Phi, psi and omega in degrees: 000127181258143179254124180269130179268122181264147179285138181290151178225116185280128176249110183291158177288167178300141185236141177277352190294324176300321178294317179298319178297322178296319177297318179298315181294326177298311180294324179295312181294312181295316181291320180296319178299313180289330178293320177296319178297317179299320180294315182296328180267000179053051179224158178272139181209191184264358184300317181295324180290320178293322177298315179297320178298317179298319179294321178295316179295322179296315178297319177300317179295316181296317180298313182294316182291315179298322180297318179297316181294320179296316179298319179296318181294313182290341177277357179078024182278342185268132178262180178296324178295322177296319177298320177296324178295319177298318180295317178296318179297316180293322179297314180291329176297316179294323176299318178296324177293323176299315179295325178300310181287330177297327178297318180288320176296323177295319177296320178297316179298315180298316181295319183285316189271328187249298187296317182295321178292325178295318177295332181274007176096014179290164178060229184260025186256016185298321182293317178296321178299313181295329183280318188261315187228064184293340182256007183282134178245116181282069182240131178261137005286145185280083183269354174226112185272165176301334180279000176093006179283128180239140179211186176243148180279149176279119181290154181280342177280171179081230185300315179301318179293318178298316179297323178297315179298318180298315183290324177295318178297323180297330176294321179292318179296322178293323176298317179292329174295318177298318177299319177298323178294315181293330180263009179058037174258085188295326178296314177297320179301311182293316182297314182291327176293318178298316179297320179298316179295320178296318179296321176296319178294320178296318178302312182294322179296317178292328178292322175298316178297324178296320178296318178299317178297319180296315181291315189278319189256328184258349183068021182269115183225176180296331180267018180271045177075195186295322180295313179296319178301306184293325180298309184285326179293313182292309181291326180292313178295324177295320177299323176297320179292323176296319178300314179297318178298321178293321178297317179297316179296328178295317175299318179298320180297318178297323178290324177298319179298331179270000177071035185284330190264150174232163179301333182269334186225097181204045183296327179303319177295316180299317180298317177298320179293318177304312183295319181294317178296325178298312181294332176293315180296319178299319181294320179299316177297318179296317180300317181290313188283317185274318187269318189268307186288000000 
């Protein structure tokens, strides 16, 4: 009679961090919405404070949850099957993020190709067009809405182009950091990770400046019709993803300083790299579809 040895599979104890994360996301969403309203009405409110509170709770959750996972990993509790579970989980998470952005790109496509032409009198809608919006021109970018809102379009040159170059370069620096890890070149790993984080910070800073320019100089706001809505939703959600990716890379950098990763075992680094490359690809698509086309 032969005895088969099964690989161990670690089952973690119940964790409070998912609940804490849900509370953080609630305050972020609720606070951000009211903060935008306060800005548009040029009044002081509680939205900014709730947004800040949500961000603080989110950082607290990330620190605590990451610390628990790191301790479990460094204690040798994770088996090869656990590593496969992590890879599958990260893969499906990125797939869900792809679907998230596809929904917004789909809404943009529908508005530009179908709804805008319908408003402009296409198909059998000519009588309604003449009655309701006789002066409407179905031209993209939609800087003049049927309701009479006029704004200016954000050009693809200048800050958007610079940001695209910065984010694409950050993918290369992260790749070289990964190469340094696999070849046990710790100096290259640290330097390239620092450069990636700096490029991410520069990207976010320039995006904030771009928003200020849009509000102050172009009259482009969230209530500037369909063009303004899609512009800020797509670029704003992408900026949130870049911020999250930078936070993850920052945790990875701290682990690199402690010598946690080896060429054979470094999935946390790989997961962070997957996510960063994903947000880079999304930005390139966003840059072409929103800014250029």
